C-alpha positions in Angstrom: 102.9 84.6 82.9 102.9 86.0 86.5 106.2 87.9 85.7 104.5 89.6 82.7 101.4 90.4 84.6 103.3 92.1 87.4 105.4 94.0 84.9 102.2 95.4 83.3 100.8 96.4 86.7 104.0 98.1 87.6 104.1 100.0 84.3 100.4 101.1 84.6 101.4 102.6 88.0 104.0 104.7 86.2 107.0 102.4 86.7 107.9 103.9 90.1 107.3 103.2 93.8 105.5 106.1 95.5 106.8 107.3 98.8 104.9 106.0 101.8 102.4 108.4 103.4 102.6 108.6 107.2 99.1 109.1 108.8 98.6 112.4 110.6 97.6 110.5 113.7 99.5 107.2 113.4 97.8 104.3 115.4 99.8 102.2 117.8 101.4 99.2 116.1 102.6 96.2 118.2 105.5 94.2 116.8 105.1 90.7 118.4 108.1 88.3 118.3 108.5 84.9 119.8 112.1 84.0 120.8 113.7 80.6 121.3 117.5 80.6 121.9 118.1 83.8 119.9 121.0 85.2 121.9 123.0 86.0 118.8 120.3 87.9 116.9 117.6 89.3 119.2 119.3 92.6 120.1 120.2 93.3 116.4 116.6 92.6 115.4 115.2 95.0 118.1 117.6 97.7 117.0 116.4 97.4 113.4 112.8 97.9 114.6 113.7 100.9 116.7 115.2 102.5 113.6 111.8 102.4 111.8 110.4 105.6 110.4 107.0 104.8 111.9 106.8 106.7 115.1 104.2 104.8 117.2 105.5 101.3 117.9 105.7 98.9 120.8 107.9 95.8 120.6 106.7 92.7 122.5 109.1 89.8 122.9 107.9 86.5 124.2 110.6 84.0 125.4 109.4 80.5 124.5 111.5 78.6 127.1 115.0 79.6 125.9 117.9 77.8 127.5 120.6 80.2 126.4 121.1 83.9 127.3 118.1 85.1 125.4 116.1 85.9 128.7 118.9 87.9 130.2 119.5 89.9 127.0 115.7 90.6 126.7 115.5 91.6 130.3 118.3 94.2 129.8 116.5 95.5 126.7 113.3 95.8 128.7 115.2 97.7 131.5 116.2 100.2 128.8 112.6 100.7 127.8 113.2 99.3 124.3 110.8 96.3 124.6 108.2 94.7 126.7 109.4 91.3 127.7 107.3 88.2 128.6 108.9 85.0 129.8 107.3 81.6 129.5 109.2 79.1 131.7 108.0 76.0 129.9 108.0 75.8 126.2 104.4 75.7 125.0 105.3 76.3 121.4 105.3 79.2 118.9 101.6 79.5 118.5 101.0 79.8 122.2 103.8 82.3 122.5 102.3 84.4 119.7 98.8 84.3 121.3 100.3 85.3 124.6 101.9 88.3 123.0 98.7 89.4 121.2 96.8 89.3 124.5 99.5 91.4 126.2 100.0 94.0 123.4 98.0 97.2 122.9 98.3 98.1 119.2 95.4 98.5 116.8 97.6 96.6 114.3 99.8 93.6 115.1 102.9 92.9 113.2 104.4 89.4 113.6 108.2 89.0 113.0 110.9 86.4 113.5 113.7 87.3 115.9 116.4 86.6 113.3 115.2 89.2 110.8 115.8 92.9 110.2 113.7 95.6 108.4 114.2 98.3 105.9 113.5 101.6 107.7 110.3 102.3 105.8 109.1 98.7 106.1 106.3 99.1 108.7 104.9 102.3 107.1 104.6 100.4 103.8 103.2 97.4 105.5 100.4 99.5 106.9 99.4 101.3 103.7 97.0 98.7 102.4 95.0 98.9 105.6 93.7 102.3 104.3 91.2 100.0 102.5 88.8 98.9 105.3 88.2 95.6 103.5 91.9 94.6 104.0 92.3 92.4 107.1 95.9 91.3 106.8 99.0 92.3 104.8 101.9 90.1 103.9 105.4 91.7 103.8 108.1 90.9 101.3 111.0 88.7 102.4 114.5 88.8 101.0 117.6 86.9 101.8 120.2 88.9 103.7 123.1 86.6 103.1 122.5 85.7 99.5 126.1 86.1 98.5 127.5 83.8 101.1 127.4 80.5 99.1 125.7 78.7 96.3 122.9 77.6 98.5 122.0 81.1 99.6 122.0 82.3 96.0 119.5 79.6 95.1 117.3 80.5 98.0 117.5 84.2 97.1 116.1 83.3 93.6 113.4 81.2 95.2 112.3 84.1 97.4 112.1 86.4 94.4 110.0 84.0 92.3 107.8 82.3 95.0 107.4 85.3 97.4 108.1 88.6 95.7 106.5 87.9 92.3 104.2 85.0 93.2 102.6 86.7 96.2 102.3 90.0 94.3 100.4 88.2 91.6 98.1 86.2 94.0 97.3 89.4 95.9 96.3 91.2 92.6 94.2 88.1 91.7 92.6 88.1 95.1 93.8 84.6 96.0 96.7 85.3 98.4 96.3 82.7 101.2 99.3 83.2 103.5 100.8 86.1 105.5 104.2 84.8 106.5 105.0 84.6 110.1 108.4 86.1 109.4 106.8 89.5 108.6 103.1 90.3 108.3 100.4 92.4 109.8 96.8 91.9 111.0 94.0 94.0 112.3 94.0 93.1 116.0 90.2 93.1 116.1 90.2 90.2 113.5 92.8 88.3 115.4 90.6 88.4 118.5 87.5 87.3 116.4 89.3 84.2 114.9 90.9 83.2 118.2 94.6 83.7 117.2 97.0 81.0 116.1 96.3 77.3 116.2 99.1 74.9 117.3 100.9 72.8 114.7 102.8 73.4 111.4 101.5 76.0 108.9 100.0 78.2 111.6 100.6 81.3 109.6 98.6 80.0 106.5 95.9 78.7 108.8 95.5 82.0 110.5 95.4 83.8 107.2 92.7 81.6 105.8 90.5 82.0 108.9 90.8 85.8 108.6 89.9 85.6 104.9 86.7 83.7 105.8 85.5 86.9 107.5 85.2 88.3 104.0 88.3 90.4 104.4 91.0 90.9 101.7 94.6 89.9 102.2 97.1 92.3 100.6 100.8 92.1 99.7 103.1 95.0 100.4 106.0 94.3 98.0 108.0 97.4 99.1 107.8 96.4 102.8 111.1 94.5 102.9 112.2 92.1 105.7 115.6 90.6 105.4 116.2 87.1 106.8 119.2 84.8 107.0 118.9 81.7 104.8 120.5 78.3 105.8 124.0 77.9 104.5 124.3 74.0 104.6 122.3 71.2 103.2 121.6 69.8 106.6 120.1 73.0 108.0 
């Protein structure tokens, strides 16, 4: 049913994806990423954000007590002027790191990302488009599996992402019942983050934050064309 509904909506729009429109005076967008032992991926992720077509970005990386070379790599990136780097010596957890990053950033909109993900070049522009509606308080991005061809497990997970995230969230957004902006890639109005007090500790912090933003009578949108690629686990144990 959801597949048929989304197909009808797509056809009513002309069966095509319109090109994103860049604002004449693009507001500052802060990309906030917590990092924990991400020495193998953090620089690659930062480079993908710097290649975005959106021109007014700041990248804020918060180290959540890493024990590998993540702090040294981030310090070098900060010295190049690529990121703003914040170091937390003890590990307070992901929620605390995200809240620390929000307090330190300066953007009108805050994009949360994982440090093992990469973006299509137009992802952030498309993620911001629904905010043209002042009733929209948060926007969920679309997640796809980067390594889907690696093994049978990653192929299964790629199918799960399509059905549960791409189609399922698109349907829920149209129906006005979308209840989660994924921590891997999603955006919020900073003013609303400040009003609800940011992330709460514990599992499911992204859905909890989304629900609290919705209680302020704001809509939660889904940007299906704002694509974030993430690496899926390749073994049953992981």
